N, CA, C and O of each residue as an XYZ file, in Angstrom:
628
protein
N     137.759    202.235    104.618
C     136.827    202.024    105.306
C     136.334    200.466    104.136
O     136.692    200.175    102.995
N     135.564    199.913    104.939
C     135.352    199.117    104.532
C     134.204    199.090    103.510
O     133.106    199.540    103.837
N     134.431    198.539    102.191
C     133.482    198.112    101.319
C     132.603    196.949    101.374
O     132.959    195.793    101.604
N     130.930    197.536    101.042
C     129.958    196.526    101.053
C     130.127    194.862    100.163
O     130.798    194.417     99.231
N     129.332    194.480    100.883
C     129.616    193.261     99.892
C     128.560    193.211     99.329
O     127.667    193.407    100.153
N     127.920    192.942     97.682
C     127.311    192.410     97.347
C     126.163    191.872     96.574
O     125.868    192.407     95.506
N     125.449    190.798     97.053
C     124.936    189.800     96.664
C     124.127    189.670     95.178
O     123.610    190.775     95.012
N     123.824    188.878     94.133
C     123.190    188.800     93.381
C     123.243    187.622     92.447
O     124.175    187.390     91.677
N     121.945    186.764     92.617
C     121.172    185.320     92.686
C     121.765    185.706     90.664
O     121.798    186.674     89.905
N     122.175    183.980     90.629
C     121.852    184.077     88.665
C     121.304    182.813     88.489
O     120.202    182.814     89.039
N     121.595    181.518     87.883
C     121.853    180.388     87.826
C     122.541    180.043     86.273
O     122.696    180.878     85.381
N     122.857    178.781     86.214
C     123.571    178.263     85.876
C     123.140    176.853     84.628
O     123.307    175.692     85.002
N     122.786    177.043     83.688
C     122.411    176.133     82.811
C     122.908    175.278     83.264
O     123.394    175.228     84.395
N     122.860    173.998     82.022
C     123.546    172.634     81.792
C     124.463    172.766     80.720
O     125.194    171.775     80.746
N     124.793    173.586     79.714
C     125.263    173.634     78.677
C     126.576    174.878     79.003
O     127.277    175.315     78.091
N     126.757    175.412     80.783
C     127.388    176.594     81.235
C     127.207    177.630     80.822
O     128.188    178.155     80.296
N     125.883    178.439     80.849
C     125.725    179.510     80.339
C     125.081    180.388     81.261
O     123.978    179.861     81.407
N     125.113    181.416     81.972
C     124.448    182.077     83.273
C     123.307    182.698     82.670
O     123.250    182.966     81.470
N     122.252    182.965     83.632
C     120.915    183.433     83.398
C     121.270    184.442     84.581
O     122.028    184.313     85.542
N     120.248    185.752     84.067
C     120.128    186.513     85.127
C     119.087    187.338     84.330
O     119.035    187.560     83.120
N     118.192    187.771     85.437
C     117.030    188.384     84.714
C     118.117    190.064     84.366
O     119.097    190.577     84.908
N     117.008    190.496     82.885
C     117.626    191.683     82.474
C     117.082    192.749     83.911
O     117.545    193.881     83.771
N     116.535    192.655     84.738
C     116.268    193.824     85.610
C     117.432    194.044     86.765
O     117.836    195.080     87.294
N     117.948    192.157     87.012
C     118.893    192.027     87.919
C     120.005    192.702     87.804
O     120.775    193.378     88.487
N     119.732    191.986     85.806
C     121.737    192.521     85.311
C     121.841    193.655     85.298
O     122.992    194.031     85.521
N     120.828    194.739     85.060
C     121.026    195.822     85.531
C     121.590    196.357     86.878
O     122.574    197.035     87.176
N     120.423    195.694     87.676
C     120.960    197.008     89.392
C     121.934    196.192     89.389
O     122.643    196.936     90.066
N     122.703    195.151     89.186
C     123.711    194.951     89.384
C     125.103    196.373     89.263
O     125.884    196.949     90.020
N     124.694    196.383     87.715
C     125.870    197.095     87.306
C     125.722    198.116     87.623
O     126.795    198.697     87.455
N     124.799    198.950     88.124
C     124.249    200.011     88.389
C     125.585    200.088     90.026
O     126.540    200.864     90.045
N     125.217    198.990     91.294
C     125.110    199.510     92.763
C     126.920    198.740     92.477
O     127.856    199.390     92.942
N     127.083    198.059     92.093
C     128.265    197.910     91.415
C     128.956    199.560     91.781
O     129.268    200.239     92.759
N     128.936    199.650     90.042
C     129.802    200.821     89.766
C     129.876    201.927     91.271
O     130.858    202.316     91.904
N     128.156    202.236     91.504
C     128.579    202.926     92.364
C     129.186    202.341     93.353
O     130.389    202.598     93.347
N     128.716    201.381     94.547
C     129.469    201.498     95.762
C     131.220    201.209     95.230
O     131.893    201.152     96.259
N     131.800    201.086     94.416
C     133.263    200.631     94.074
C     133.396    201.492     92.853
O     133.344    200.814     91.827
N     133.566    202.892     92.629
C     133.730    203.921     91.738
C     135.061    204.253     92.119
O     135.252    204.659     93.265
N     136.336    204.098     91.042
C     137.826    204.109     90.727
C     138.410    203.587     92.076
O     139.026    204.057     93.033
N     137.636    201.717     91.457
C     138.537    200.813     92.012
C     138.786    199.781     91.804
O     138.077    199.557     90.823
N     139.424    198.708     92.055
C     139.806    197.823     90.896
C     138.407    196.299     92.201
O     138.149    196.274     93.404
N     138.057    195.583     91.257
C     137.107    195.218     92.038
C     137.443    193.202     91.770
O     138.278    192.767     90.977
N     136.687    192.474     92.519
C     136.708    191.450     92.314
C     135.679    190.624     92.605
O     135.308    190.231     93.711
N     135.073    190.295     91.101
C     133.909    189.351     91.174
C     134.175    188.189     91.702
O     135.211    187.563     91.478
N     133.003    187.719     92.646
C     133.331    185.731     93.344
C     132.035    185.194     92.706
O     131.000    185.853     92.604
N     132.213    183.856     92.266
C     130.705    183.511     92.174
C     131.291    181.825     93.331
O     132.277    181.181     93.690
N     129.502    181.921     93.458
C     129.942    180.881     94.364
C     128.134    180.110     94.285
O     127.329    180.605     93.496
N     127.792    179.117     95.031
C     127.032    177.813     94.881
C     125.762    178.734     96.441
O     125.917    179.138     97.594
N     124.719    178.637     95.502
C     123.599    179.263     96.789
C     123.802    178.559     98.060
O     124.327    177.491     98.373
N     123.263    179.429     98.634
C     123.373    177.899    100.367
C     121.817    178.383    100.188
O     121.344    179.464     99.838
N     121.073    176.848    100.659
C     120.017    177.374    101.166
C     119.841    178.174    102.427
O     120.507    177.744    103.369
N     118.961    179.441    102.719
C     118.758    180.274    104.149
C     117.790    178.708    105.356
O     117.206    177.632    105.231
N     118.033    179.235    105.911
C     117.221    178.202    106.653
C     115.703    178.563    106.737
O     115.068    179.602    106.913
N     115.350    177.019    106.498
C     114.043    176.512    106.307
C     112.653    176.826    106.993
O     112.648    176.028    107.930
N     112.051    177.189    107.024
C     110.529    176.632    106.778
C     110.560    176.572    108.003
O     110.900    177.554    108.663
N     110.263    175.575    108.487
C     110.443    174.403    109.487
C     110.792    174.208    110.270
O     110.132    173.816    111.232
N     112.316    174.427    110.255
C     113.569    175.646    111.445
C     113.604    177.021    111.995
O     114.331    177.605    112.799
N     112.205    177.449    111.036
C     111.645    178.839    112.280
C     110.739    178.931    112.352
O     110.169    180.008    112.523
N     109.978    177.397    112.215
C     109.074    177.226    112.663
C     108.622    176.328    114.171
O     107.683    176.181    114.953
N     110.492    175.735    113.826
C     111.104    174.839    115.162
C     111.128    175.505    116.219
O     110.569    175.314    117.299
N     112.248    176.830    115.630
C     112.482    178.415    116.332
C     111.522    179.342    117.364
O     111.752    179.893    118.440
N     110.330    179.239    116.498
C     109.583    180.242    116.975
C     108.207    179.371    118.116
O     107.553    179.848    119.044
N     108.207    178.067    117.553
C     107.508    177.331    118.046
C     107.340    176.930    119.393
O     106.375    177.094    120.139
N     108.618    176.282    119.621
C     109.538    175.813    120.572
C     110.557    176.287    121.501
O     110.663    176.393    122.722
N     111.233    176.519    120.524
C     112.452    176.845    121.239
C     112.095    178.027    122.060
O     112.338    178.037    123.267
N     111.496    179.080    121.420
C     111.803    180.428    122.164
C     110.770    180.272    122.819
O     111.300    180.789    123.802
N     109.215    179.896    123.382
C     108.616    179.724    124.471
C     109.661    178.745    125.636
O     109.887    178.874    126.839
N     110.066    177.876    124.724
C     110.698    176.934    126.607
C     111.701    177.916    127.236
O     111.745    178.463    128.338
N     112.480    177.948    126.163
C     113.358    179.858    126.565
C     112.782    181.352    127.687
O     113.207    182.123    128.547
N     111.533    181.012    126.894
C     110.303    182.310    127.888
C     110.495    181.324    129.354
O     111.315    181.501    130.254
N     109.562    180.367    129.252
C     108.924    179.421    130.207
C     110.178    178.966    131.284
O     109.933    179.048    132.487
N     111.614    178.454    130.807
C     112.759    178.756    131.500
C     112.620    179.991    132.031
O     111.919    179.959    133.042
N     113.007    181.052    131.747
C     113.243    182.261    132.657
C     112.596    182.259    134.006
O     113.128    182.462    135.097
N     110.853    181.887    133.609
C     110.028    182.323    134.485
C     110.099    181.658    135.696
O     110.071    182.158    136.821
N     110.229    180.053    135.264
C     111.180    179.172    136.087
C     111.647    179.695    137.217
O     111.412    179.434    138.396
N     112.445    180.584    136.617
C     114.126    181.379    137.674
C     113.212    182.890    138.230
O     113.820    183.890    138.611
N     111.590    182.801    138.178
C     111.641    183.953    138.929
C     111.712    185.453    138.182
O     112.089    186.491    138.724
N     111.248    185.299    136.786
C     111.808    186.457    135.763
C     110.109    186.254    134.832
O     109.558    185.361    134.188
N     109.792    187.675    135.260
C     108.309    187.934    135.158
C     107.924    188.225    133.261
O     107.771    189.217    132.548
N     107.906    187.180    133.127
C     107.830    187.080    132.060
C     106.523    186.426    131.463
O     106.017    185.825    132.411
N     105.616    186.232    130.173
C     104.480    185.667    129.878
C     105.329    184.814    129.033
O     106.418    184.856    128.460
N     103.889    183.667    129.299
C     104.374    182.592    128.076
C     103.223    182.789    127.102
O     102.080    182.961    127.527
N     103.622    182.758    125.258
C     102.618    183.549    124.189
C     102.752    185.169    124.288
O     101.897    185.793    123.660
N     103.527    185.769    124.857
C     103.429    187.274    125.148
C     104.533    187.372    123.817
O     105.473    186.584    123.912
N     104.524    188.086    122.821
C     104.717    188.015    121.633
C     106.491    189.150    122.059
O     107.698    189.014    121.861
N     105.666    190.067    122.636
C     107.017    191.550    123.165
C     108.230    190.584    123.739
O     109.387    190.850    123.415
N     107.913    189.337    124.691
C     109.234    188.518    125.794
C     110.046    187.594    125.090
O     111.254    187.358    125.128
N     108.468    186.813    124.003
C     109.058    186.211    122.329
C     110.972    186.895    122.092
O     112.119    186.490    122.280
N     110.109    188.392    121.468
C     111.589    188.794    120.885
C     112.154    189.095    121.916
O     113.061    189.631    121.280
N     112.564    189.300    123.302
C     113.340    190.119    124.342
C     113.850    189.065    123.921
O     114.964    189.076    123.398
N     113.190    188.040    124.056
C     114.800    186.631    124.146
C     115.700    185.765    123.058
O     116.750    185.122    123.035
N     114.641    186.149    122.186
C     114.809    186.078    120.775
C     116.350    186.885    120.701
O     117.429    186.310    120.561
N     116.176    188.111    120.811
C     117.399    188.919    120.723
C     118.564    188.546    121.772
O     119.763    188.323    121.608
N     117.992    188.560    122.566
C     119.478    187.823    123.686
C     120.045    186.884    123.710
O     121.039    186.735    124.421
N     119.486    185.832    122.804
C     119.888    184.386    122.638
C     120.923    184.981    121.055
O     122.128    184.769    121.194
N     120.595    185.526    119.949
C     120.708    186.188    119.256
C     122.436    186.898    119.405
O     123.461    187.048    118.739
N     122.033    187.092    120.372
C     123.202    188.469    121.187
C     124.612    187.832    121.912
O     125.616    188.483    122.201
N     124.327    185.923    122.185
C     125.160    185.489    123.395
C     125.242    184.383    122.188
O     126.448    184.136    122.177
N     124.840    183.841    121.501
C     125.111    182.785    120.649
C     125.143    182.682    119.056
O     125.012    181.606    118.473
N     125.329    183.901    118.409
C     125.288    184.099    117.510
C     126.346    185.242    116.976
O     126.458    186.028    117.917
N     127.126    185.659    115.943
C     128.322    185.911    115.804
C     128.688    186.073    113.847
O     129.698    185.848    113.180
N     127.379    186.535    113.516
C     127.301    187.145    111.810
C     127.164    188.542    111.938
O     127.105    189.115    110.849
N     127.092    189.310    112.989
C     126.942    191.061    112.866
C     127.934    191.614    111.701
O     129.092    191.260    111.476
N     127.032    192.728    110.929
C     127.900    193.570    110.057
C     128.912    194.369    110.786
O     128.339    195.081    111.611
N     130.126    194.517    110.798
C     130.560    196.112    110.793
C     130.582    197.280    109.465
O     130.985    197.058    108.323
N     130.030    198.546    109.994
C     129.738    199.942    109.372
C     130.608    200.941    109.731
O     130.056    201.699    110.530
N     131.269    201.128    109.582
C     131.650    202.548    109.460
C     131.174    204.000    109.130
O     130.804    204.382    108.020
N     131.259    204.927    110.546
C     130.148    205.956    109.694
C     131.888    207.084    109.148
O     133.044    206.697    108.976
N     131.374    208.249    109.058
C     131.802    209.381    108.485
C     133.505    209.545    108.853
O     134.482    209.501    108.106
N     133.379    209.778    110.517
C     134.458    209.769    111.599
C     135.345    208.950    111.372
O     136.485    209.120    111.804
N     134.955    207.773    110.564
C     136.279    206.154    110.369
C     135.315    205.256    112.098
O     136.069    204.485    112.692
N     134.267    205.358    112.553
C     134.954    204.648    113.063
C     133.702    203.541    113.184
O     132.628    203.840    112.663
N     133.834    202.387    113.807
C     133.357    201.263    113.632
C     132.589    200.829    114.015
O     132.734    200.280    115.107
N     131.414    200.807    113.417
C     130.289    200.537    114.379
C     129.477    198.958    114.189
O     129.173    198.700    113.024
N     129.147    198.005    115.141
C     128.865    196.457    114.976
C     127.159    196.128    115.315
O     126.551    196.104    116.385
N     126.689    195.880    113.826
C     125.161    196.195    113.279
C     124.901    194.384    114.804
O     125.873    193.830    115.317
N     123.311    193.947    115.105
C     123.506    193.115    115.913
C     123.655    191.884    114.634
O     123.648    192.106    113.423
N     123.768    190.754    115.215
C     123.113    189.351    114.546
C     122.482    189.390    113.968
O     121.699    190.306    114.222
N     122.113    188.535    112.644
C     120.936    188.129    112.397
C     120.587    186.005    112.096
O     121.185    185.195    111.388
N     119.462    185.862    112.970
C     119.103    184.535    112.352
C     119.072    184.469    110.712
O     119.569    183.656    109.933
N     118.260    185.692    110.497
C     118.148    185.529    109.009
C     119.597    185.437    108.158
O     119.607    184.478    107.386
N     120.393    185.964    108.154
C     121.660    185.482    106.901
C     121.843    184.164    107.505
O     122.289    183.606    106.503
N     121.828    183.126    108.525
C     121.856    181.564    108.618
C     121.654    180.864    107.993
O     120.496    180.465    107.869
N     122.843    180.269    107.157
C     122.308    179.463    106.330
C     121.551    178.181    106.817
O     121.549    178.632    107.962
N     121.045    177.239    106.931
C     120.005    176.107    107.651
C     120.863    175.621    108.108
O     120.395    175.349    109.214
N     122.624    174.993    108.114
C     123.520    174.408    109.101
C     123.714    175.486    110.256
O     123.497    175.436    111.467
N     124.261    176.589    109.323
C     124.705    178.033    110.838
C     123.670    177.820    111.632
O     123.989    177.224    112.661
N     121.940    178.228    111.489
C     121.125    177.917    112.260
C     121.083    176.574    113.878
O     121.253    176.613    115.097
N     120.755    175.582    112.828
C     121.370    174.601    113.492
C     122.295    174.456    114.312
O     122.052    174.108    115.467
N     123.768    174.739    113.793
C     124.757    174.653    115.050
C     123.738    176.525    116.406
O     123.303    176.315    117.539
N     123.716    177.296    116.035
C     122.933    178.032    116.691
C     121.816    177.490    117.578
O     121.852    177.684    118.793
N     121.027    176.953    117.115
C     120.201    176.211    118.200
C     120.999    175.664    118.929
O     121.579    176.236    119.852
N     121.211    173.904    118.463
C     122.751    174.153    119.504
C     123.227    174.287    120.570
O     123.405    173.482    121.485
N     123.515    175.653    120.435
C     124.053    176.092    120.940
C     123.513    177.166    122.144
O     123.908    178.060    122.893
N     122.623    176.595    121.857
C     120.882    177.791    123.275
C     120.908    176.586    123.473
O     122.003    176.511    124.030
N     120.549    175.626    123.443
C     120.197    174.247    123.794
C     121.448    173.811    124.912
O     121.276    173.339    126.035
N     122.306    174.017    124.468
C     123.933    173.612    125.744
C     123.577    174.904    126.142
O     123.591    175.045    124.919
N     123.297    175.904    126.574
C     123.359    177.114    127.281
C     121.599    176.910    128.439
O     121.487    176.952    129.664
N     120.775    176.747    127.608
C     119.182    176.500    128.456
C     119.717    175.482    129.353
O     119.518    175.622    130.560
N     120.575    174.161    128.785
C     120.071    173.063    130.030
C     120.830    173.780    131.330
O     120.303    174.025    132.416
N     122.513    174.112    130.848
C     122.921    174.577    132.045
C     122.350    176.039    132.640
O     122.436    176.256    133.848
N     121.779    177.001    131.761
C     122.158    178.527    132.920
C     120.518    178.057    133.319
O     120.288    178.822    134.256
N     119.313    177.260    133.131
C     117.621    177.645    133.128
C     117.548    176.353    133.336
O     116.326    176.217    133.287
N     118.045    175.112    133.569
C     118.083    173.562    133.792
C     117.123    173.137    132.943
O     116.444    172.293    133.526
N     116.680    173.357    131.643
C     115.648    173.065    131.106
C     116.164    172.088    129.669
O     117.319    172.146    129.247
N     115.341    171.418    129.187
C     115.563    170.686    128.107
C     115.703    171.380    126.836
O     115.158    172.409    127.236
N     116.130    171.775    125.058
C     115.284    172.066    124.385
C     115.735    170.589    123.875
O     116.819    170.006    123.855
N     113.911    170.114    123.321
C     114.674    168.898    122.844
C     114.417    169.125    120.684
O     113.699    169.756    119.909
N     115.232    168.407    120.652
C     115.389    168.210    118.879
C     114.257    168.779    117.996
O     113.163    169.219    118.348
N     114.754    168.670    116.847
C     113.462    169.326    115.998
C     112.441    168.862    115.773
O     111.363    169.455    115.819
N     112.722    167.106    115.340
C     112.035    165.605    115.524
C     112.081    164.472    116.980
O     111.972    163.252    117.110
N     112.245    165.327    117.674
C     112.171    164.664    119.237
C     110.912    165.109    119.890
O     110.676    166.258    120.266
N     109.995    163.898    120.001
C     108.846    163.611    120.882
C     108.754    163.755    122.147
O     109.421    162.801    122.547
N     108.323    164.386    123.198
C     107.805    164.887    124.579
C     106.444    164.705    124.805
O     105.510    165.172    124.154
N     106.389    163.366    126.623
C     105.562    163.285    126.029
C     105.329    164.420    127.278
O     106.096    165.199    127.844
N     103.992    164.141    127.408
C     103.177    165.821    128.168
C     102.780    165.024    129.346
O     101.716    164.477    129.057
N     103.244    164.627    130.846
C     102.618    164.669    132.259
C     101.530    166.192    132.270
O     101.919    167.328    132.002
N      99.526    165.619    132.820
C      99.334    165.957    132.771
C      98.614    165.981    134.317
O      97.877    166.913    134.640
């Protein structure tokens, strides 16, 4: 059976002291004790990585997803720009095809199931690599150009 990976956040002061809120420390002890009862464990410390930024999130939902929806419409599909359900479906399709960060879980019979990938688990670098894969795919499969985040486009009226 796969052991769950538990994550807790703390800080280290300039003089090397670990600082963790008492409620986090108590939660950590309880969860680790419950999840790994009777087993040896390895504790690993790593520097906290930046999750995707608000700017990346805004770019993705306000530029990438609408352009993809528009690209599917141009190919004759019955989607609507601005329809949040259609945007979520395209987002789901992109995650399934361009992200590989799903989590394996095991049921009582020992069968391994793969939970869906999630952009929430991406750090800033991983998220931009995900968007780059989408840009390449969209150019090839939908004949559309998704601009880079800081790229300006001229509108033809």
